[in-house]
N, CA, C and O of each residue as an XYZ file, in Angstrom:
212
protein
N       0.827     -1.179      0.000
C       0.000      0.000      0.000
C       0.881      1.256      0.000
O       0.568      2.233     -0.680
N       1.972      1.229      0.755
C       2.863      2.382      0.793
C       3.491      2.655     -0.560
O       3.673      3.813     -0.936
N       3.826      1.602     -1.297
C       4.430      1.784     -2.619
C       3.445      2.457     -3.568
O       3.834      3.317     -4.358
N       2.181      2.073     -3.498
C       1.161      2.700     -4.339
C       1.015      4.177     -4.002
O       0.917      5.021     -4.893
N       1.000      4.480     -2.720
C       0.862      5.871     -2.310
C       2.079      6.683     -2.736
O       1.944      7.821     -3.185
N       3.256      6.104     -2.598
C       4.481      6.809     -2.978
C       4.475      7.148     -4.465
O       4.866      8.249     -4.852
N       4.037      6.211     -5.295
C       3.951      6.471     -6.740
C       2.927      7.571     -7.030
O       3.176      8.461     -7.843
N       1.773      7.502     -6.359
C       0.744      8.535     -6.543
C       1.272      9.895     -6.090
O       1.070     10.904     -6.766
N       1.942      9.915     -4.953
C       2.473     11.161     -4.403
C       3.479     11.799     -5.363
O       3.454     13.012     -5.572
N       4.353     10.996     -5.940
C       5.353     11.509     -6.870
C       4.677     12.123     -8.101
O       5.042     13.216     -8.534
N       3.699     11.419     -8.656
C       2.990     11.921     -9.830
C       2.187     13.172     -9.484
O       2.170     14.131    -10.255
N       1.533     13.168     -8.347
C       0.702     14.295     -7.925
C       1.539     15.521     -7.607
O       1.117     16.647     -7.873
N       2.712     15.316     -7.045
C       3.601     16.440     -6.750
C       4.013     17.135     -8.040
O       4.030     18.364     -8.111
N       4.345     16.351     -9.057
C       4.704     16.935    -10.353
C       3.519     17.699    -10.940
O       3.688     18.782    -11.500
N       2.326     17.133    -10.809
C       1.109     17.793    -11.299
C       0.891     19.125    -10.589
O       0.586     20.130    -11.232
N       1.044     19.136     -9.276
C       0.826     20.354     -8.495
C       1.869     21.425     -8.802
O       1.549     22.613     -8.862
N       3.106     21.005     -8.993
C       4.160     21.973     -9.296
C       3.986     22.593    -10.674
O       4.500     23.683    -10.928
N       3.274     21.921    -11.564
C       3.073     22.420    -12.928
C       1.805     23.265    -13.070
O       1.504     23.746    -14.163
N       1.070     23.448    -11.993
C      -0.167     24.221    -12.066
C       0.105     25.671    -12.447
O       1.117     26.260    -12.067
N      -0.811     26.213    -13.192
C      -0.720     27.620    -13.582
C      -1.896     28.377    -12.968
O      -2.860     27.766    -12.509
N      -1.815     29.665    -12.962
C      -2.887     30.476    -12.395
C      -4.145     30.346    -13.242
O      -4.086     30.029    -14.431
N      -5.262     30.592    -12.615
C      -6.530     30.571    -13.323
C      -7.293     29.263    -13.201
O      -8.413     29.152    -13.699
N      -6.704     28.274    -12.547
C      -7.405     27.003    -12.371
C      -8.387     27.105    -11.210
O      -8.200     27.882    -10.273
N      -9.430     26.302    -11.302
C     -10.396     26.246    -10.197
C      -9.914     25.225     -9.171
O      -9.642     24.079     -9.531
N      -9.802     25.615     -7.899
C      -9.330     24.693     -6.866
C     -10.147     23.398     -6.797
O      -9.588     22.327     -6.560
N     -11.458     23.492     -7.001
C     -12.296     22.288     -6.959
C     -11.891     21.290     -8.035
O     -11.944     20.081     -7.810
N     -11.488     21.784     -9.200
C     -11.055     20.896    -10.282
C      -9.751     20.186     -9.923
O      -9.582     19.001    -10.210
N      -8.842     20.910     -9.300
C      -7.566     20.327     -8.884
C      -7.801     19.254     -7.824
O      -7.240     18.161     -7.903
N      -8.626     19.569     -6.841
C      -8.932     18.606     -5.772
C      -9.613     17.373     -6.350
O      -9.300     16.250     -5.955
N     -10.525     17.570     -7.265
C     -11.225     16.454     -7.897
C     -10.253     15.560     -8.656
O     -10.323     14.335     -8.561
N      -9.357     16.168     -9.401
C      -8.359     15.399    -10.163
C      -7.476     14.577     -9.230
O      -7.226     13.398     -9.479
N      -7.009     15.200     -8.165
C      -6.142     14.495     -7.218
C      -6.878     13.356     -6.509
O      -6.345     12.254     -6.381
N      -8.088     13.622     -6.055
C      -8.829     12.581     -5.332
C      -9.214     11.433     -6.259
O      -9.149     10.269     -5.863
N      -9.610     11.749     -7.481
C      -9.952     10.691     -8.445
C      -8.742      9.821     -8.770
O      -8.857      8.600     -8.868
N      -7.589     10.451     -8.935
C      -6.392      9.676     -9.259
C      -5.963      8.808     -8.074
O      -5.478      7.694     -8.269
N      -6.137      9.306     -6.861
C      -5.804      8.505     -5.681
C      -6.737      7.308     -5.561
O      -6.284      6.191     -5.311
N      -8.025      7.532     -5.735
C      -8.985      6.427     -5.669
C      -8.736      5.402     -6.778
O      -8.808      4.197     -6.536
N      -8.448      5.873     -7.979
C      -8.203      4.964     -9.100
C      -6.969      4.094     -8.839
O      -6.957      2.907     -9.165
N      -5.951      4.686     -8.261
C      -4.718      3.931     -8.004
C      -4.931      2.864     -6.942
O      -4.280      1.820     -6.982
N      -5.828      3.105     -5.993
C      -6.038      2.163     -4.892
C      -7.251      1.253     -5.084
O      -7.543      0.430     -4.216
N      -7.950      1.385     -6.186
C      -9.107      0.536     -6.436
C      -8.670     -0.926     -6.479
O      -7.733     -1.288     -7.190
N      -9.354     -1.740     -5.720
C      -9.053     -3.169     -5.703
C      -7.940     -3.563     -4.746
O      -7.562     -4.733     -4.695
N      -7.412     -2.624     -3.997
C      -6.321     -2.941     -3.077
C      -6.736     -2.766     -1.623
O      -5.881     -2.634     -0.747
N      -8.007     -2.763     -1.364
C      -8.512     -2.547     -0.015
C      -7.969     -3.625      0.926
O      -8.047     -4.820      0.640
N      -7.427     -3.179      2.034
C      -6.859     -4.125      2.991
C      -7.819     -4.421      4.140
O      -7.442     -5.079      5.110
N      -9.052     -3.941      4.036
C     -10.050     -4.182      5.076
C     -10.868     -5.415      4.696
O     -11.368     -5.521      3.576
N     -10.992     -6.316      5.615
C     -11.807     -7.495      5.399
C     -13.258     -7.094      5.643
O     -13.662     -6.892      6.787
N     -14.040     -6.978      4.575
C     -15.418     -6.524      4.717
C     -16.287     -7.509      5.474
O     -17.350     -7.134      5.969
N     -15.870     -8.731      5.572
C     -16.640     -9.719      6.311
C     -16.537     -9.491      7.818
O     -17.387     -9.957      8.576
N     -15.502     -8.778      8.253
C     -15.316     -8.565      9.687
C     -15.987     -7.292     10.181
O     -15.943     -6.988     11.373
N     -16.603     -6.555      9.281
C     -17.285     -5.311      9.657
C     -18.734     -5.635     10.016
O     -19.493     -6.153      9.196
N     -19.096     -5.322     11.248
C     -20.473     -5.594     11.657
C     -21.347     -4.382     11.355
O     -20.909     -3.237     11.464
N     -22.566     -4.654     10.982
C     -23.496     -3.570     10.674
C     -24.595     -3.499     11.690
O     -25.474     -2.643     11.591
């Protein structure tokens, strides 16, 4: 999980450093959150069977 985050962090840092003025903050946040979720899809370390409802 740490390796996935490290790769995402490296890519996201480059993206953030390349930002120019005039962007909407909500768009930047959306892009970052979507890319983080996409990178971690299918790697959930929580056993859903152990969660009581």
